[in-house]
C-alpha angles and dihedrals in degrees: 000000000000124000117202112201120195140046127261095295094042105047122026118257121211108219120202131200120232129166115205117184092332096316121110123218132183111194123183100245117198084176083083090072092050102041096076108145135032122228090276093055092256117145113257114224096176085219105080092146090057096228093129087240110111130220094008116182121174086340109123112332129314112028122233116255117240134144098210095217110134116234092192136025114254132192131175128213100198094200116167096201143004091269090063091047089055092048096048096042090052091051090053093047092052093045091054093042091050092047087225093193088068097054123103096237091056095078092063115104122198117198123187126191153117139177106330096181111025118210096021114163093250090055085227124151095226099200093052091043094056089044090057092048086052091052088049090054095043095065112176094031121108109238127216107196111207098183137158089234092061096040093243096116093055093099134032089227089070090057093048094046090054093049092044088058090063132263140181093212138016124191124198116189117183145063129325154175129202091280107024147047125204144157140193134249116245113305094343113113092170093068124072125200136241089040134255106006105006119238107320142192087257091059091048090049092051095058113122104191095130111200093351092100123168132208101237128209110197113188103190138100120285098341087132097049100131092157096070096028117032091201099042117166094266095050090044089068092054097041093054109112094200099051132297112134140330097216137353141194115212140150115256094202143037105303135201133221138179119246130237121003090337090072091097096052100071149357119015097352093052094047091049091053093041091061094057088043091055090055101039104028102025099043102241109175096178135056088241095051088050089058098043093046095048091052088051088053092048102047115086138178094267117045127178131201094271089052092056089047089052097051094043098044097049099098121204107213108187147057107303091211092056108133112231097163141031114297114261122248117230122251117266118268104285126235122220129201133184148106115327095198136038149130129279112255096032126107118239130190125225130188128213132187142179143147132234116227090218094045092245126158113271134222123194133208124192124209106203096196094239096088093272129110136190123241118259101281119209155328099251132170116262110276096018117137114234131197132214133177131214139175124209118206101195139056110256146101111270126190110221120204140170137204132191137211132192124233090267089062095252107148130214126219120269119275119248107280120260111214113223120186125208118222113022112257116262092235092059103043120188094218127023117254122243091252090053090052093049090049092054090050091050091050087060091060102040113157115214102221110205 
């Protein structure tokens, strides 16, 4: 986990260069700090074409190569001064100390949306459609629907009233600018809601929900653009000393989305829904895990320019270690089986097995007793047997052990050691010697001299 503290003039921003359908965008991509290695363990520069422009895609010539998968969890506190640092750190400490995820209000879910793309062929109100998919994923949470269709997004006061009542999560799905969020009523692109200004940074700064702080997902253009507006809408939630939010995901550039029912299958709608899936379906227990697992869900084998823009512009504002679910229990102590004798230079196979009390996926690491270790192998389902092979090069007796960790990184204790001797002891030979064979043959033809 890596926490970046400071706004654009306090902590460096890595701008990337992406062309989408003839329009150039330069999001401030903190993903750059997290995407350290490629799948083969090679360092990722994000400037493979050596132009000193990072993360180029369809910009001018050959695109930069990057896989986009985060190797660490990142979060930014875009504080403009030490007073904001104090405010935000105190909010985080109180949230952790109060174990917010155990409080009754935490299971409230507020969703806000309308018709993002009026007059689409499916006649769907995209914001409300995504909101409903979020409700479906967040089974067990109590939803409050603030929709254009039910009149509850007509005024910003409806939104603030719902958040002030306490909610673990808030989902905004619509349009935005650095300092406002808005949507449309059904099939009417000329009216913006909430009237008359949308939901603004001023509204977020006026929230008074105290310690009942939600994690917010705001799917809308540029609402997280702290590089051009230090108190953009997204950051205004976090900087609020009387409440607001505890953490937020939001694009820091112009963002794209599909229309109609396709809205959830790519771009902003897919990223928005992936964040909730990361929490509820993929077991994220921290803000940082919610971000990394959402990216892993989003990234596919074929990525287009708008996909790269999406994964790079969705900014995580908050502490990546922030606990948003019950702490994970470690896997049980593993067992290990395999040969206990062998010869140097030959490969031997060992099996390990354990279970996880929470049913989490499990990774295994073998200690071969000769100063060498396996990589973390996995993930495997709880209770699945796994195999690993090793070759020893010297005569000795080695103690082989294995430990396990779950997909939250919580590690088990080491297994009991399994002694393995190299080479096989002379008094228990693997194959009979020639002399022993001859003696057995002679014994068959014993002559009894009288």
